[in-house]
C-alpha positions as CSV (number, residue, x, y, z in Angstrom):
1,X,0.2,22.3,-57.1
2,X,-2.3,20.3,-54.6
3,X,-0.5,17.2,-53.5
4,X,-3.7,15.2,-54.6
5,X,-3.5,16.4,-57.9
6,X,0.3,15.7,-58.2
7,X,-0.6,12.0,-57.4
8,X,-3.1,12.0,-60.1
9,X,-0.6,13.4,-62.6
10,X,2.0,10.8,-61.8
11,X,-0.4,8.0,-62.9
12,X,0.3,8.8,-66.5
13,X,-1.7,7.9,-69.4
14,X,-3.1,4.3,-68.3
15,X,-6.5,5.8,-68.4
16,X,-6.3,6.8,-72.1
17,X,-5.2,3.5,-73.1
18,X,-8.0,1.8,-71.1
19,X,-10.7,4.1,-73.1
20,X,-9.5,3.0,-76.2
21,X,-10.3,-0.5,-75.2
22,X,-13.8,0.2,-73.8
23,X,-17.1,-0.8,-75.3
24,X,-18.0,1.9,-77.5
25,X,-21.6,1.4,-76.3
26,X,-20.9,2.7,-72.8
27,X,-22.3,6.2,-72.2
28,X,-19.3,8.6,-71.5
29,X,-19.6,10.3,-68.1
30,X,-17.6,13.3,-67.2
31,X,-18.4,13.1,-63.4
32,X,-19.5,10.1,-61.1
33,X,-20.6,10.7,-57.9
34,X,-21.1,7.9,-55.4
35,X,-23.3,8.9,-52.2
36,X,-23.5,7.0,-48.9
37,X,-25.5,9.4,-47.0
38,X,-28.9,11.1,-48.0
39,X,-27.4,14.4,-47.4
40,X,-24.5,13.8,-50.1
41,X,-27.3,14.1,-52.7
42,X,-28.0,17.7,-52.6
43,X,-24.5,18.8,-51.5
44,X,-23.5,17.0,-55.2
45,X,-26.0,18.7,-56.9
46,X,-24.8,21.9,-55.7
47,X,-21.4,21.0,-56.7
48,X,-22.5,20.0,-60.1
49,X,-24.2,23.2,-60.5
50,X,-21.0,25.1,-59.6
51,X,-18.8,22.9,-61.9
52,X,-21.5,23.6,-64.6
53,X,-21.0,27.3,-64.8
54,X,-17.7,26.5,-66.6
55,X,-18.5,23.3,-68.2
56,X,-22.2,23.4,-69.5
57,X,-22.3,19.9,-71.2
58,X,-20.8,18.2,-67.9
59,X,-22.3,14.6,-68.2
60,X,-23.1,13.2,-64.5
61,X,-23.8,9.9,-63.2
62,X,-25.0,9.3,-59.5
63,X,-24.8,6.1,-57.8
64,X,-25.8,4.4,-54.2
65,X,-25.6,1.1,-52.9
66,X,-29.5,1.2,-52.1
67,X,-29.4,2.8,-48.8
68,X,-30.0,6.3,-50.4
69,X,-33.1,6.4,-52.5
70,X,-33.2,8.2,-55.6
71,X,-34.3,11.8,-54.9
72,X,-37.5,13.1,-56.1
73,X,-37.4,15.6,-59.1
74,X,-33.7,14.7,-59.9
75,X,-32.6,16.5,-63.0
76,X,-33.1,13.8,-66.1
77,X,-29.7,15.0,-67.3
78,X,-28.2,12.9,-64.3
79,X,-28.2,9.3,-64.5
80,X,-29.0,7.4,-61.5
81,X,-27.8,4.0,-60.8
82,X,-28.2,1.8,-57.9
83,X,-25.2,-0.8,-57.1
84,X,-26.2,-3.5,-55.0
85,X,-23.2,-5.5,-55.5
86,X,-19.3,-5.6,-55.9
87,X,-18.7,-9.0,-57.5
88,X,-17.0,-9.2,-60.9
89,X,-20.4,-9.6,-63.2
90,X,-22.1,-6.9,-61.5
91,X,-19.2,-4.6,-61.8
92,X,-18.7,-5.5,-65.5
93,X,-21.9,-4.8,-66.2
94,X,-21.6,-1.2,-64.6
95,X,-18.9,-0.4,-66.9
96,X,-20.6,-1.9,-69.8
97,X,-23.2,0.8,-69.4
98,X,-20.8,4.0,-68.2
99,X,-17.4,5.0,-69.2
100,X,-16.5,7.5,-66.2
101,X,-13.7,9.7,-66.2
102,X,-13.8,11.1,-62.4
103,X,-15.3,9.6,-59.2
104,X,-16.1,11.4,-56.2
105,X,-17.0,8.9,-53.5
106,X,-18.4,10.2,-50.6
107,X,-18.4,9.2,-46.9
108,X,-17.0,5.7,-47.0
109,X,-18.4,2.3,-47.1
110,X,-16.3,1.4,-50.0
111,X,-16.9,-1.2,-52.5
112,X,-13.3,-2.7,-53.0
113,X,-13.9,-4.5,-56.3
114,X,-15.9,-1.8,-58.0
115,X,-13.2,0.7,-57.1
116,X,-10.2,-1.6,-58.1
117,X,-11.9,-2.1,-61.4
118,X,-12.3,1.7,-61.8
119,X,-8.8,2.2,-61.1
120,X,-7.7,-0.5,-63.7
121,X,-9.5,1.5,-66.6
122,X,-7.8,4.9,-65.4
123,X,-10.8,6.5,-63.5
124,X,-9.7,9.0,-61.4
125,X,-10.8,8.5,-57.8
126,X,-11.2,11.0,-54.7
127,X,-12.7,10.2,-51.2
128,X,-14.7,13.0,-50.0
129,X,-16.2,13.6,-46.5
130,X,-14.3,10.7,-45.1
131,X,-15.6,9.9,-41.4
132,X,-14.1,7.5,-39.1
133,X,-17.2,5.3,-38.7
134,X,-17.2,4.2,-41.9
135,X,-13.8,2.4,-41.3
136,X,-14.8,0.7,-38.2
137,X,-16.7,-2.1,-39.7
138,X,-15.9,-5.7,-39.7
139,X,-14.7,-5.3,-43.2
140,X,-11.9,-2.7,-42.0
141,X,-10.8,-4.9,-39.3
142,X,-9.0,-7.1,-41.5
143,X,-5.6,-7.4,-42.6
144,X,-3.6,-4.0,-42.8
145,X,-2.5,-5.2,-46.4
146,X,-6.0,-5.4,-47.7
147,X,-7.1,-2.0,-45.9
148,X,-4.1,-0.6,-47.9
149,X,-5.0,-2.1,-50.9
150,X,-8.6,-1.1,-51.0
151,X,-7.8,2.8,-50.3
152,X,-4.5,2.8,-52.7
153,X,-6.6,3.8,-55.8
154,X,-7.7,7.1,-54.6
155,X,-5.7,10.2,-55.4
156,X,-7.2,12.4,-52.8
157,X,-8.8,12.3,-49.3
158,X,-10.8,15.0,-47.8
159,X,-11.9,14.0,-44.2
160,X,-14.9,15.5,-42.5
161,X,-13.2,16.1,-39.3
162,X,-9.8,14.9,-37.4
163,X,-11.3,11.7,-36.5
164,X,-12.0,10.7,-40.2
165,X,-8.3,12.0,-41.1
166,X,-6.8,10.1,-38.1
167,X,-8.6,7.0,-39.3
168,X,-7.2,7.2,-42.8
169,X,-3.6,7.8,-41.5
170,X,-4.3,4.4,-39.3
171,X,-5.1,2.7,-42.8
172,X,-1.9,3.7,-44.1
173,X,-2.9,6.8,-46.3
174,X,0.0,9.6,-46.4
175,X,-0.6,12.5,-44.0
176,X,0.1,14.9,-46.9
177,X,-2.6,13.5,-48.9
178,X,-5.4,14.0,-46.5
179,X,-7.1,17.5,-45.9
180,X,-9.5,18.0,-43.0
181,X,-12.2,20.0,-45.0
182,X,-15.3,19.8,-42.7
183,X,-18.7,18.3,-44.0
184,X,-19.6,17.8,-47.4
185,X,-23.3,19.3,-47.3
186,X,-25.5,21.6,-49.5
187,X,-25.4,25.3,-49.3
188,X,-27.4,28.0,-51.0
189,X,-26.3,31.2,-52.5
190,X,-27.1,34.5,-50.2
191,X,-30.9,35.5,-51.2
192,X,-30.8,39.1,-52.6
193,X,-32.5,42.2,-51.6
194,X,-33.1,45.6,-52.2
195,X,-30.6,47.9,-50.0
196,X,-32.6,50.9,-50.1
197,X,-35.8,48.9,-48.8
198,X,-33.3,47.4,-46.1
199,X,-32.2,50.7,-44.9
200,X,-35.8,51.8,-44.8
201,X,-37.0,49.1,-42.9
202,X,-34.1,48.7,-40.3
203,X,-34.6,52.4,-39.8
204,X,-38.0,52.0,-38.9
205,X,-37.3,49.1,-36.8
206,X,-34.7,50.9,-34.8
207,X,-33.7,48.9,-31.8
208,X,-37.0,46.8,-31.3
209,X,-36.6,43.1,-31.0
210,X,-37.6,41.6,-33.8
211,X,-38.4,38.0,-35.4
212,X,-39.6,36.8,-38.7
213,X,-42.1,33.9,-39.4
214,X,-40.9,33.1,-42.7
215,X,-43.3,31.6,-45.6
216,X,-45.8,30.8,-43.2
217,X,-48.8,28.7,-44.3
218,X,-52.4,29.4,-43.2
219,X,-52.7,26.2,-41.2
220,X,-49.7,27.6,-39.0
221,X,-50.7,31.0,-38.3
222,X,-53.0,30.6,-35.1
223,X,-49.9,29.1,-33.4
224,X,-47.6,31.9,-34.4
225,X,-49.7,34.8,-33.8
226,X,-50.7,33.4,-30.4
227,X,-47.0,32.7,-29.4
228,X,-46.4,36.5,-30.4
229,X,-49.1,37.8,-28.2
230,X,-47.8,35.5,-25.3
231,X,-44.1,36.8,-25.8
232,X,-45.0,40.6,-26.5
233,X,-46.0,40.5,-22.5
234,X,-42.5,40.0,-21.7
235,X,-40.7,41.9,-24.7
236,X,-43.2,45.0,-24.7
237,X,-41.6,46.5,-28.0
238,X,-41.5,43.0,-29.8
239,X,-42.0,43.0,-33.4
240,X,-43.2,40.2,-35.6
241,X,-42.4,40.2,-39.5
242,X,-45.3,38.0,-41.0
243,X,-44.4,36.3,-44.4
244,X,-47.2,34.3,-45.8
245,X,-45.9,31.4,-48.1
246,X,-48.5,32.5,-50.9
247,X,-49.4,35.9,-51.7
248,X,-52.9,35.0,-52.2
249,X,-53.2,34.4,-48.6
250,X,-52.7,37.9,-47.5
251,X,-56.6,38.5,-46.9
252,X,-56.7,35.4,-44.6
253,X,-53.6,36.7,-42.6
254,X,-55.2,40.1,-42.1
255,X,-58.4,38.6,-40.9
256,X,-56.4,36.3,-38.3
257,X,-54.5,39.4,-37.3
258,X,-57.6,41.3,-36.4
259,X,-59.2,38.3,-34.9
260,X,-56.3,37.9,-32.5
261,X,-56.5,41.6,-31.8
262,X,-52.8,42.4,-33.1
263,X,-52.3,45.8,-34.7
264,X,-50.4,45.6,-37.7
265,X,-49.2,47.3,-40.8
266,X,-48.6,46.2,-44.3
267,X,-45.5,46.6,-46.3
268,X,-44.5,49.1,-47.4
269,X,-46.2,51.2,-45.0
270,X,-43.7,51.7,-42.0
271,X,-45.5,54.5,-40.1
272,X,-46.7,52.2,-37.6
273,X,-43.2,50.5,-36.7
274,X,-41.5,54.0,-36.3
275,X,-44.0,54.9,-33.6
276,X,-44.4,51.6,-32.1
277,X,-47.9,50.9,-32.6
278,X,-47.8,48.0,-34.8
279,X,-46.9,44.8,-33.3
280,X,-46.9,43.0,-36.7
281,X,-45.2,44.0,-40.1
282,X,-47.2,41.8,-43.0
283,X,-45.4,41.3,-46.0
284,X,-47.4,40.7,-48.9
285,X,-44.6,39.6,-51.1
286,X,-43.0,36.3,-50.0
287,X,-40.6,36.8,-52.8
288,X,-38.4,39.6,-51.0
289,X,-37.0,36.7,-48.2
290,X,-33.8,38.0,-48.5
291,X,-35.0,41.4,-47.1
292,X,-37.3,40.1,-44.2
293,X,-34.3,37.7,-43.0
294,X,-31.8,40.4,-43.1
295,X,-34.0,42.6,-41.0
296,X,-34.8,40.1,-38.4
297,X,-32.2,38.1,-36.1
298,X,-34.6,35.2,-35.1
299,X,-36.5,33.4,-38.2
300,X,-39.2,31.0,-37.7
301,X,-38.9,28.8,-40.7
302,X,-42.5,28.0,-41.9
303,X,-44.1,24.9,-43.4
304,X,-42.8,23.2,-40.3
305,X,-45.5,23.5,-37.7
306,X,-48.4,21.6,-39.5
307,X,-48.2,17.9,-40.5
308,X,-47.5,17.0,-44.2
309,X,-45.8,20.4,-45.2
310,X,-42.1,19.0,-45.3
311,X,-40.3,22.1,-44.1
312,X,-38.1,24.9,-45.8
313,X,-34.3,24.4,-46.5
314,X,-32.6,26.0,-43.7
315,X,-29.6,27.2,-45.6
316,X,-30.9,30.5,-47.0
317,X,-31.7,31.6,-43.3
318,X,-28.3,30.5,-42.0
319,X,-26.6,32.3,-44.6
320,X,-27.9,35.6,-43.7
321,X,-27.0,35.1,-40.0
322,X,-30.3,33.8,-38.7
323,X,-31.2,32.0,-35.2
324,X,-33.3,29.3,-36.7
325,X,-36.6,28.1,-35.3
326,X,-38.6,25.3,-36.7
327,X,-41.4,23.0,-36.2
328,X,-41.3,19.2,-35.9
329,X,-42.7,18.6,-39.5
330,X,-39.6,19.0,-41.6
331,X,-39.2,15.8,-43.0
332,X,-37.8,17.2,-46.5
333,X,-34.7,18.6,-45.0
334,X,-34.6,16.4,-41.8
335,X,-30.8,15.8,-41.8
336,X,-30.1,19.3,-42.4
337,X,-32.1,20.7,-39.5
338,X,-30.5,18.1,-37.4
339,X,-27.1,19.1,-38.0
340,X,-28.1,22.8,-37.6
341,X,-29.5,22.1,-34.3
342,X,-26.7,19.8,-32.9
343,X,-24.4,22.6,-33.7
344,X,-26.4,24.9,-31.8
345,X,-27.6,27.1,-34.5
346,X,-31.2,25.6,-34.8
347,X,-33.9,24.9,-32.2
348,X,-37.3,23.0,-32.4
349,X,-40.5,24.4,-31.5
350,X,-43.6,22.5,-31.1
351,X,-46.6,24.7,-30.1
352,X,-47.7,28.0,-28.6
353,X,-45.6,27.5,-25.3
354,X,-42.5,26.2,-26.9
355,X,-42.3,29.1,-29.6
356,X,-43.3,31.7,-27.2
357,X,-40.7,30.8,-24.7
358,X,-37.8,30.7,-27.6
359,X,-38.7,34.2,-28.8
360,X,-38.7,35.6,-25.4
361,X,-35.2,34.0,-24.6
362,X,-33.9,34.9,-28.4
363,X,-35.2,38.6,-28.1
364,X,-31.7,39.0,-25.9
365,X,-29.4,40.0,-28.5
366,X,-26.2,38.1,-27.1
367,X,-28.5,34.9,-27.4
368,X,-29.7,35.3,-30.5
369,X,-26.0,36.2,-32.0
370,X,-24.4,33.2,-30.3
371,X,-27.1,31.0,-32.1
372,X,-27.2,32.9,-35.5
373,X,-23.2,32.6,-35.4
374,X,-23.5,28.9,-35.1
375,X,-25.7,28.4,-38.2
376,X,-23.5,30.6,-40.3
377,X,-20.6,28.8,-39.4
378,X,-21.9,25.6,-40.3
379,X,-23.8,26.8,-43.4
380,X,-20.6,28.5,-44.5
381,X,-18.3,25.4,-44.0
382,X,-20.4,23.7,-46.6
383,X,-19.7,26.4,-49.2
384,X,-15.7,26.3,-48.4
385,X,-16.0,22.4,-48.9
386,X,-17.7,23.0,-52.3
387,X,-15.4,25.8,-53.8
388,X,-12.4,23.3,-52.7
389,X,-13.8,20.0,-54.6
390,X,-14.8,22.6,-57.4
391,X,-11.3,23.7,-58.1
392,X,-10.2,20.1,-57.8
393,X,-12.7,18.8,-60.3
394,X,-12.0,21.5,-62.8
395,X,-8.1,20.9,-62.5
396,X,-8.6,17.0,-62.8
397,X,-11.2,17.4,-65.7
398,X,-8.8,19.7,-67.7
399,X,-6.2,17.1,-67.5
400,X,-8.4,14.2,-68.3
401,X,-9.5,16.3,-71.6
402,X,-13.2,16.7,-70.6
403,X,-15.1,19.5,-72.2
C-alpha cells in the first residue's frame, strides 16, 4: 500500500461524520481539481477522462484563484468556480455550494484557510506538481510552525522535480510521503493506423529522408513548398508528405504543387516514391494522421505559420516519436510547445529560410532521432504521472465510498 494512502486511511471516519452535518443543498463532488497554471487544465481533463472509464458518473469541480481563466468549451458536466479569497466568509460560501470528497491541488500557491476548512470537513487532500517556486514567496518565509500547519492537511505530495521535493522536505514534509513524478501535463493516446498501409508506405520510401507537413492550411502552403524546394537542393532525395487540414483543399494543393514545379503523387499511388521521381506525396485524407506521423521522423505541425490559426496539440506527434517543427502562431497550445522546445524536442520556424534550414539539419537521422527522443520522453512522462494519479484517485474514492 502506498505510504500516502496509509496516511489517508489513518485519519479515520471524521469525513463521514462531517458530511452528515453538511448543508443538504450543497452539491456532491467526487473529485475537486484546483489549478494554478494553465497547463494544469488539460492535464486534469485528461485525468478525469482516465478516471471516468471506471466511474462513468464521476462528479467533478475545477477551481482557480482567477489567474487561470475558464477554458473554452469546458464540458458542462464539470463545475467551474473562481475562488478569489481565503477568509472565513468566502470559504463558508464555497462549502455551502460544494461538498467535495477528494481534492487534487496542483502546483502550489496554497490557500491555507480554504485548505484548513476542507480538512476540517474531512476532504482528502493531495498536492500534485509541487514546484519550489511556489514555496519561495513572502507567505512561505514566515515561521516554520505556520508552514508546517499549512501543509499538514495533505495526505500525498507529488513533486514535479527534485527541487520541488527538496522544498517540501525543508518545510517539514516527511521524505517518505514525497514522490518525484515529473510534470503534470496533458498527453494524448497514440493515434491509430493501418499496419498494412504503413508497411507499403515505408517500403516505398525506403531510405529517403522524409518529413511531413501535418494538417496544413492553404495559407501556409507557399512557405512549406518553397522551403521543400530549397531543402531539396541539399538533400536531393528529400520527400515531403503533405497533409491538408481539410480534404476539400486537395484541389488547391494540387494546383500549388504544379505552380511550384514540384513532382508529386497522390496517396495511395506509390509508384513515384519507389522510383524517386515524386518529390511530394499528397495525402487526400487528413484523418490518417497516425500513418503519416509514423512514416516521417520530422513533423511540421500546421495551423501555426499563419496568424490566427492557434496551432495543433503537439502531444500526438511527440507520442509517435516525431521531431517537432512549428510556426510562431500556436497560442492555443503555447505552454505545451514551450515545454517541448525547452526539452529540445521542438523547434520554432518562422519563414521559408528557417523552415528549409531546419529540414536540412534534421535530414541527418541522428539529429532527428535525438530531437524526437526528447519530445517522446516529455510526452510519456505526462502519461506516467496521469497513470500514477489515476490509481491513487481510484484507491481513495473507493475508500471514501464514491460511486
